[in-house]
C-alpha positions in Angstrom: 123.9 147.2 77.2 126.9 145.2 76.2 126.4 142.1 74.1 126.4 139.0 76.3 126.8 135.6 74.6 124.0 133.0 75.4 124.9 130.5 78.1 123.2 127.1 77.6 123.6 123.8 79.5 123.7 122.1 76.1 127.2 123.7 75.6 128.5 120.8 77.7 126.8 118.1 75.6 127.0 116.8 72.0 123.6 116.4 70.4 123.6 113.2 68.4 119.9 112.9 67.6 116.9 115.3 67.5 113.4 113.9 67.0 109.8 115.1 67.0 108.4 117.3 69.7 111.8 118.6 70.7 113.2 115.3 71.9 116.9 115.1 71.8 119.6 112.6 72.7 123.0 114.0 73.7 126.4 112.7 74.9 128.2 114.3 77.8 131.4 115.8 76.5 133.2 114.7 79.7 132.2 111.1 80.2 130.1 110.2 77.1 127.0 109.3 79.0 123.9 109.3 76.7 121.0 111.4 78.1 117.5 111.7 76.6 115.2 114.6 77.2 113.3 117.4 75.6 115.0 120.6 74.5 112.5 122.6 76.5 113.1 120.6 79.7 116.9 120.5 80.5 116.8 119.3 84.1 118.3 116.0 83.1 121.4 117.7 81.8 121.7 120.0 84.8 121.3 117.1 87.2 123.9 115.0 85.4 126.4 117.8 85.5 125.8 118.5 89.1 126.2 114.9 90.2 129.0 113.7 88.0 131.0 116.8 87.1 130.9 119.3 89.9 133.7 121.5 88.5 131.9 121.8 85.1 128.6 122.6 87.0 130.3 125.3 89.0 131.7 126.8 85.9 128.3 126.8 84.2 126.7 128.5 87.3 129.5 131.1 87.3 128.9 131.8 83.6 125.2 132.3 84.3 125.9 134.6 87.2 128.2 136.7 85.1 125.5 137.0 82.4 123.0 138.1 85.0 125.4 140.6 86.5 126.1 142.0 83.0 122.4 142.3 82.3 121.8 144.0 85.6 124.7 146.5 85.4 123.9 147.3 81.8 120.3 147.9 82.6 121.0 150.1 85.6 123.4 152.4 83.6 120.5 153.3 81.3 118.1 154.4 84.0 118.0 157.4 86.3 116.5 158.0 89.7 113.3 160.0 90.2 112.3 161.4 93.5 114.7 159.1 95.4 113.0 156.0 94.1 115.2 153.6 92.1 114.0 152.0 89.0 114.9 148.4 88.5 114.8 145.8 85.8 112.2 143.1 85.7 112.1 140.6 82.7 108.7 139.3 81.7 107.8 136.7 79.2 106.4 137.9 75.9 104.9 134.5 75.2 102.9 132.1 77.3 105.8 130.0 78.5 106.8 131.9 81.6 110.4 131.8 80.6 112.9 134.6 80.1 111.8 137.3 77.7 112.2 141.0 77.1 113.5 143.1 80.0 111.2 145.9 81.0 111.4 148.5 83.8 109.0 148.6 86.7 108.6 151.3 89.3 109.9 150.0 92.6 110.1 151.3 96.1 113.1 149.3 97.1 116.3 151.0 98.2 118.8 149.0 96.2 119.8 147.5 92.9 117.7 145.8 90.2 116.2 142.3 90.3 116.8 140.3 87.1 114.6 137.3 86.6 116.1 133.9 85.8 116.1 132.6 82.3 114.1 129.4 81.9 117.3 127.3 81.3 119.0 128.8 84.3 120.1 126.0 86.7 118.4 127.7 89.7 115.2 128.2 87.7 115.3 124.5 86.6 115.9 123.2 90.1 113.0 125.2 91.7 110.6 124.2 88.9 111.6 120.6 89.5 111.1 120.9 93.2 107.6 122.3 92.6 106.8 119.4 90.3 108.1 116.9 92.8 105.9 118.5 95.5 102.8 118.3 93.3 103.5 114.7 92.4 104.4 113.5 95.9 101.4 115.1 97.6 99.0 114.6 94.6 98.3 118.4 94.6 96.3 120.0 91.8 98.5 121.5 89.2 96.3 124.6 89.3 97.9 125.6 92.6 100.8 127.2 90.7 98.4 129.9 89.6 97.3 130.7 93.2 98.2 134.2 94.4 99.3 133.0 97.8 101.6 130.4 96.3 103.2 133.0 94.0 103.7 135.4 96.8 105.5 132.7 98.7 107.8 132.0 95.7 108.5 135.7 95.3 109.5 136.0 99.0 111.8 132.9 98.9 113.4 133.6 95.5 112.5 137.0 93.8 114.5 136.1 90.7 112.4 132.9 90.0 109.8 133.2 87.2 106.8 131.0 88.1 105.9 128.5 85.4 102.3 128.6 84.3 99.9 125.7 84.8 99.7 124.7 81.1 103.5 124.4 80.9 103.6 121.9 83.8 100.6 119.9 82.4 101.7 119.8 78.7 105.5 119.8 79.0 107.2 119.3 82.4 105.1 116.4 83.8 104.9 114.5 80.5 108.7 114.9 80.2 109.2 113.3 83.6 106.8 110.5 82.6 108.9 109.9 79.5 112.0 109.7 81.6 110.4 107.2 83.9 109.3 105.0 80.9 112.9 105.0 79.6 114.3 104.1 83.0 111.7 101.3 83.5 112.3 99.7 80.1 116.0 99.8 80.6 115.7 98.1 84.0 113.3 95.5 82.8 115.5 94.6 79.8 118.1 93.0 82.2 115.6 91.7 84.8 116.3 88.1 85.7 112.7 87.3 87.0 109.5 89.3 87.2 105.9 89.1 88.2 103.0 91.6 87.6 100.3 93.1 89.8 97.0 94.4 88.4 95.1 97.0 90.4 91.8 98.7 89.5 90.2 101.9 90.8 86.5 102.1 90.0 83.5 104.2 90.9 84.3 107.5 89.1 81.7 109.5 87.3 81.9 110.7 83.8 83.4 109.1 80.7 86.3 107.6 82.7 84.8 105.1 85.1 88.1 104.0 86.6 91.8 103.5 86.2 94.0 100.5 85.6 97.5 100.2 87.2 100.0 97.5 86.0 103.0 97.1 88.4 106.1 95.0 87.7 108.0 93.4 90.5 111.4 92.3 89.2 114.7 90.9 90.5 118.0 92.4 89.4 121.2 90.5 88.7 122.5 91.2 92.3 119.2 89.9 93.9 117.8 93.3 94.5 114.0 93.5 94.4 112.5 96.5 92.5 109.0 97.6 91.6 107.8 100.0 88.9 104.4 101.1 87.7 104.4 100.3 84.0 101.2 102.3 83.2 98.2 104.0 84.7 95.4 104.0 82.1 91.8 105.2 82.2 89.1 102.7 81.5 85.5 103.3 80.5 82.4 101.6 81.9 81.3 99.8 78.7 83.1 96.5 78.3 85.1 97.1 81.5 86.5 93.6 81.9 87.5 93.1 78.3 88.9 96.6 78.1 91.1 95.8 81.1 92.5 92.7 79.5 93.2 94.5 76.3 95.0 97.3 78.0 97.0 94.8 80.1 98.1 93.0 77.0 99.1 96.2 75.3 101.1 97.4 78.4 103.0 94.1 78.6 104.0 94.2 74.9 105.1 97.9 75.0 107.4 97.2 77.9 108.8 93.9 76.6 107.5 91.8 79.5 104.9 89.8 77.5 105.5 86.1 78.1 108.2 86.8 80.7 106.0 87.2 83.8 106.1 84.3 86.3 102.7 85.1 87.9 100.1 87.9 87.7 98.5 89.0 91.0 95.0 89.9 90.0 91.8 89.2 91.9 88.8 88.3 89.7 86.4 90.0 92.1 88.0 93.4 91.2 86.5 93.3 87.7 82.9 93.1 89.0 83.0 94.8 92.5 84.7 97.9 93.9 86.1 97.1 97.4 87.8 99.7 99.6 89.9 98.7 102.6 87.7 97.2 105.4 87.0 99.3 108.5 85.4 98.5 111.8 81.6 99.2 111.4 80.5 102.1 113.4 84.0 103.2 114.6 83.6 106.8 113.4 86.3 109.3 114.5 85.3 112.9 114.1 87.2 115.6 112.2 88.8 113.4 109.5 86.2 112.7 106.9 86.0 109.1 108.1 82.2 109.3 108.5 81.8 109.6 104.7 84.1 106.6 104.1 82.2 104.5 106.6 78.8 105.3 105.1 80.1 104.2 101.7 81.7 101.2 103.3 78.4 100.2 104.8 76.6 100.5 101.4 79.3 98.4 99.8 79.0 95.8 102.6 75.2 95.6 102.2 75.6 95.1 98.4 78.2 92.4 99.0 76.1 90.7 101.6 73.0 90.8 99.4 74.9 89.4 96.4 76.1 86.5 98.6 72.6 85.7 99.8 71.2 85.7 96.3 73.8 83.4 95.1 75.3 85.8 92.5 78.6 86.7 94.2 80.3 83.3 93.8 78.9 82.7 90.3 80.0 86.0 89.0 83.4 85.6 90.6 83.9 82.2 89.1 82.8 83.3 85.7 85.3 86.2 85.7 88.0 83.9 87.1 87.8 81.7 84.1 87.8 84.7 81.8 90.8 86.3 83.4 92.8 83.1 83.4 92.4 82.9 79.6 92.8 86.6 78.9 95.9 87.2 81.1 97.8 84.5 79.3 99.8 83.6 82.5 98.9 81.9 85.8 97.1 84.2 88.1 97.2 84.3 91.9 95.0 86.1 94.4 96.5 89.0 96.5 96.9 87.6 100.0 96.4 90.9 101.8 93.1 91.5 99.9 92.0 88.0 100.7 92.8 88.6 104.4 90.9 91.9 104.3 87.9 90.1 102.7 87.9 87.5 105.4 87.7 90.1 108.1 85.0 92.0 106.2 82.8 88.9 105.9 83.4 88.1 109.6 82.3 91.6 110.7 79.2 91.5 108.4 78.1 88.2 110.1 77.8 89.9 113.5 75.5 93.0 113.4 75.7 93.5 117.2 79.3 94.7 116.9 78.3 98.0 115.2 76.5 99.7 118.0 79.1 98.7 120.5 81.9 99.9 118.3 80.0 103.2 117.8 79.9 103.7 121.5 83.6 103.0 121.8 84.3 105.5 119.1 82.2 108.2 121.0 84.2 107.5 124.1 87.4 107.7 122.1 86.3 111.0 120.5 85.5 112.4 123.9 88.8 111.5 125.7 90.9 112.8 122.8 89.2 116.2 123.1 88.8 116.4 126.9 92.0 114.7 128.2 95.3 116.7 128.2 97.8 115.4 125.6 100.4 114.7 128.3 98.0 112.2 129.9 97.0 110.7 126.6 100.6 110.0 125.9 100.6 107.5 128.8 98.1 105.3 126.9 98.7 105.9 123.2 102.0 106.2 121.3 101.6 110.0 121.4 99.0 112.7 120.7 100.1 112.7 117.0 99.1 109.1 116.7 95.7 109.7 118.2 94.5 113.0 116.7 95.4 114.3 113.3 96.0 117.9 112.6 93.8 120.1 110.4 93.6 118.8 106.9 95.3 115.5 107.7 93.9 112.0 108.4 95.3 110.1 111.3 96.8 106.8 110.4 94.4 105.0 112.9 91.6 105.5 110.4 93.0 103.8 107.4 91.9 100.2 107.9 90.6 97.7 110.5 94.1 96.6 111.6 95.1 100.2 112.6 91.7 100.8 114.3 92.1 97.5 116.3 95.4 98.7 117.7 93.8 101.9 119.0 90.8 99.9 120.4 93.1 97.5 122.2 95.0 100.3 123.8 91.7 101.9 124.7 90.5 98.7 126.5 93.8 98.1 128.3 93.6 101.6 129.9 89.9 102.2 130.1 89.8 102.5 133.9 92.6 105.1 133.8 90.9 107.1 131.0 87.5 107.0 132.8 89.3 108.3 135.9 90.9 111.3 134.2 87.9 112.1 132.0 85.1 111.3 134.5 82.6 108.5 134.3 79.4 109.3 132.4 77.0 108.0 129.8 79.9 107.4 127.4 81.6 105.0 129.7 81.8 101.4 128.5 79.9 98.8 130.5 81.0 95.4 131.5 79.3 93.4 128.7 80.5 96.0 126.1 84.0 95.7 127.3 83.8 91.9 127.1 82.4 92.0 123.6 85.1 94.4 122.4 87.8 92.3 124.2 86.6 89.2 122.3 86.8 91.1 119.0 90.3 92.3 119.6 91.6 88.9 120.9 90.0 87.1 117.9 91.5 89.4 115.4 94.9 89.9 117.0 96.6 87.2 114.8 95.0 88.7 111.8 96.4 92.0 112.7 99.9 90.4 113.1 99.6 88.8 109.6 98.4 92.2 108.2 101.4 94.0 109.7 103.9 91.3 108.4 102.9 91.8 104.8 102.3 95.6 104.9 105.0 96.8 107.3 105.0 100.4 108.6 103.1 102.3 105.9 103.2 105.6 107.9 106.6 106.4 106.5 107.6 106.9 102.9 110.7 104.8 103.7 108.5 101.7 103.6 106.4 102.7 100.6 108.1 100.3 98.2 108.6 97.5 100.7 108.3 94.1 99.0 107.1 91.1 100.9 107.0 87.8 99.0 104.4 85.0 99.2 106.9 82.9 101.3 105.1 84.4 104.4 101.6 83.5 103.3 101.5 79.7 104.1 102.9 80.1 107.7 100.4 83.0 108.2 97.4 80.8 107.1 98.6 77.9 109.2 98.7 80.2 112.3 95.3 81.7 111.6 93.7 78.3 111.0 95.1 77.0 114.3 94.0 80.1 116.2 90.4 79.9 115.0 90.2 76.2 115.8 91.2 77.0 119.4 89.3 80.3 119.9 86.0 80.7 121.6 83.6 83.7 121.5 80.6 83.4 123.8 79.6 87.0 123.4 79.8 87.1 119.6 79.7 83.5 118.3 78.3 84.5 114.9 81.4 86.6 114.3 83.7 83.7 115.0 81.6 81.4 112.8 81.6 83.8 109.9 85.3 84.5 110.2 86.1 80.8 110.2 84.0 80.1 107.1 85.6 83.0 105.2 89.1 81.6 106.1 88.1 78.1 105.1 86.8 79.4 101.7 89.5 81.9 100.8 92.8 81.0 102.7 92.8 77.3 103.6 93.3 76.1 99.9 96.7 77.8 100.0 97.9 75.1 102.4 97.8 72.5 99.5 99.0 74.9 96.7 102.4 73.7 95.4 103.5 77.2 94.6 103.1 78.4 98.2 104.7 75.3 99.5 107.7 75.9 97.3 108.0 79.6 98.1 107.8 78.9 101.9 110.3 76.1 101.8 112.8 78.1 99.8 112.6 80.8 102.5 115.6 79.9 104.7 113.8 81.0 107.9 111.1 78.3 107.3 112.3 75.5 105.1 110.1 72.5 106.2 109.8 73.3 109.9 106.2 74.2 109.5 105.2 70.9 107.9 103.3 68.2 109.8 104.0 65.7 107.0 107.5 66.5 105.7 107.8 63.5 103.4 104.6 64.4 101.5 105.5 68.1 101.3 109.0 67.2 100.1 107.5 65.2 97.2 105.1 68.0 96.3 108.0 70.5 96.5 110.2 68.4 94.3 107.5 68.1 91.6 106.9 71.8 91.7 110.6 72.6 91.5 111.0 70.3 88.6 108.2 72.0 86.8 109.9 75.4 87.1 113.5 74.3 86.9 115.4 75.8 83.9 116.4 72.3 82.8 112.8 71.3 82.3 111.2 74.6 81.4 110.9 75.9 77.8 113.0 78.9 76.8 111.2 82.1 77.7 110.5 84.7 75.1 113.0 87.5 74.9 115.6 85.3 76.6 118.0 85.5 73.6 117.5 89.2 73.3 119.0 89.8 76.8 121.4 86.8 77.1 124.4 89.0 76.6 123.3 91.5 79.2 122.5 88.8 81.7 125.4 86.4 81.2 128.8 87.5 82.7 131.8 87.4 80.4 133.6 84.1 80.2 136.7 84.0 82.4 140.1 83.4 80.8 141.7 80.0 81.6 144.7 79.9 84.0 148.2 79.4 82.5 148.3 75.9 84.2 145.0 74.7 82.8 145.9 75.9 79.3 148.8 73.4 79.0 148.3 70.4 76.7 149.9 67.9 79.1 150.1 67.5 82.9 152.4 70.0 84.5 155.4 68.4 86.2 156.4 71.6 87.9 153.3 71.5 90.1 153.2 67.7 90.6 153.7 68.1 94.4 150.4 69.9 94.7 147.5 67.6 95.6 145.1 67.3 92.7 141.6 68.8 93.2 138.7 66.4 93.0 136.5 66.9 89.9 133.2 68.4 90.9 130.0 67.1 89.3 126.9 69.1 88.9 124.2 68.2 91.5 120.8 67.2 90.4 117.7 69.2 91.7 116.9 66.4 94.2 120.5 66.5 95.5 120.5 70.2 95.9 117.1 70.1 97.8 118.5 67.4 100.1 121.6 69.4 101.0 119.5 72.6 101.4 117.0 71.0 103.8 119.8 69.5 105.9 121.0 72.9 106.8 119.5 74.6 109.8 117.0 77.4 109.2 118.4 80.9 109.5 117.0 84.3 110.2 118.9 85.8 107.3 116.7 87.7 104.8 115.7 85.4 101.9 117.2 87.4 99.1 120.5 88.0 100.9 120.7 84.2 101.6 120.1 83.2 98.0 122.5 85.9 96.7 125.2 84.2 98.8 124.1 80.6 98.2 123.2 80.7 94.5 126.6 79.3 93.6 125.9 76.2 95.9 122.3 75.7 94.8 122.0 77.0 91.2 118.9 75.1 90.3 117.0 76.0 93.5 118.2 79.6 93.1 116.5 79.9 89.7 113.2 78.8 91.1 113.6 81.1 94.2 114.2 84.1 91.9 110.8 83.6 90.3 108.8 82.7 93.5 110.1 85.7 95.5 108.9 88.2 92.9 105.3 87.5 93.7 104.1 90.0 96.3 101.9 89.1 99.3 100.4 92.6 99.6 99.0 95.2 97.2 101.3 97.4 95.2 102.1 101.0 95.8 99.6 102.2 93.2 96.8 100.6 95.2 97.5 102.9 98.1 97.8 105.8 95.7 94.4 105.0 94.3 92.9 105.2 97.8 94.6 108.5 98.4 93.5 110.0 95.1 89.9 108.9 95.7 89.9 110.6 99.1 91.3 113.8 97.6 88.5 113.8 94.9 85.8 113.0 97.4 86.8 115.8 99.7 87.0 118.2 96.7 90.5 119.3 97.6 91.3 119.9 94.0 90.0 119.3 90.5 92.2 117.1 88.4 92.0 116.8 84.7 91.7 113.1 83.7 95.0 113.2 81.8 96.7 115.1 84.6 95.4 112.6 87.2 96.8 109.5 85.6 100.1 111.3 85.0 100.4 112.3 88.6 99.6 108.7 89.8 102.2 107.3 87.4 104.9 109.7 88.6 104.0 109.3 92.3 104.3 105.5 92.0 107.7 105.8 90.2 108.9 108.7 92.4 112.0 106.8 93.7 112.8 105.7 90.2 113.1 109.3 89.1 114.4 111.3 92.0 116.4 109.0 94.3 
């Protein structure tokens, strides 16, 4: 076979640095862009060439094709046919890496030319391997699936020239390389962030040496008022000294990413360090065929433990003790997550009314019956569609995720119960009059809570909303609406539920109404301003004091500010030829002189801002446009809007991963699991 020169993607880059473990830094020969990666994982170089320099990429692919054709033709010349069966070439790896190796001959029954396997650095090989890794990350699939015979048969059918990568290569090289790329991108983005806040999420209840995982998420605002979120780290934690270990890991993550001392607030609930709480679900509302029964049994056990702790007087004391410890250990002001507080209020209200459970169980039985007995075309007249009612094999319908989604299905069920009984036939499963009245009271009482839940969570059924950020500016109006609703509501069929729900709201949410931080955030939202206030003068004074506290003129210089001042400050504009003259210009004396503008004080900016009519314009868009008019208010708004009202993306990933492990869909290695969670949370940062 003729000698063929090696074709490498690195031919288009100049290597400027080569470190340990094969890490290299190279500059693109065409544009000079610096790219960091490992020598064994060249997808970064291929992607850059394909996106930025299409002609060079086409040339590279053409060279690789010519090399393969030369291999194929050279190999075929050295073989003969035997009995009409053609021999073809098939390269196999002589090592354990699954890459290109020696070319050997295999007996084949095909009637055609040979099949030459891709080299590991071939662009097509790299793109397919990256697609497989993205699928594993996005769906939290076990990495061991790449060794399954069925999966390999599918790959062979789709692309016979692709050489499947072994499991250990993905675990030890490919996934860690992607995690390294995500860390570099995150640190680069945070270096120029104008304002940021942090979220701390915990996943507990695992068996073995690792009792849980800690997720630290950063919510930051870019120079052009774009909100971004990135998971800084997903770390395993052990049972011994859980709380202290969490604080130590949190401090280490902040220092390693350069955000120590820069965070405006940390969203961290003290109850999470002592109790494991899953999203609340309606008690007894079990839907078959989705694994929800197991979740509801665990939910009932957790609810009993929480109720017993409250009765024994241990719950609040333990929470208060941890709250003081966390305030000192975090080193920055802490706020509770509004969505978790709202979820906890609903949980406590449901626990206060035991009679709800059997009625909801009967409603669930009726629901299960009609979804199996009624034709889908008739169900579509009641529900959004069959897909929104029944999940397919191996999938969990969105209606089972939390109490808010379950209530929507229950409300539609009650609105059309006569029609459903008519098409399915009345029987023992039919809901009686008192049961309908009780369920109607439940749905009417919780309807504003559902609206508040949807406002802060959005549509979580689509990946498009996965990184949706809702700031705390919505929290205070939501609490005002809930408080007013409960004061006017009546529940003759379940008075204990209304009482327990009201007490939970008074304890967990009503203090927000007097919190200066929430008052400032809501007022700086242009759709609210002070229209919600029943005492505008008092709230204006509270607002002015809070704004003065966080105004750049009165705040101390934040750490790392000098390090990033050049990246954040725009270059000084050159003076005009007219202004550079040492004496007044007679040439332009006919032009009316502009009045000299004086900088407004914080109080003056606030007065002008509040005189403007509220607008439906999105808050960040408004402040990007008006920052030049209200520079002092804009600086405070930047910080306040980085605080999220709902849980971070990693919280939902923790729930998904827990369900995967409980259903034994796959066996993750501890190191592999935390890497998959980290990459899934930062998916958009890497691949969009």
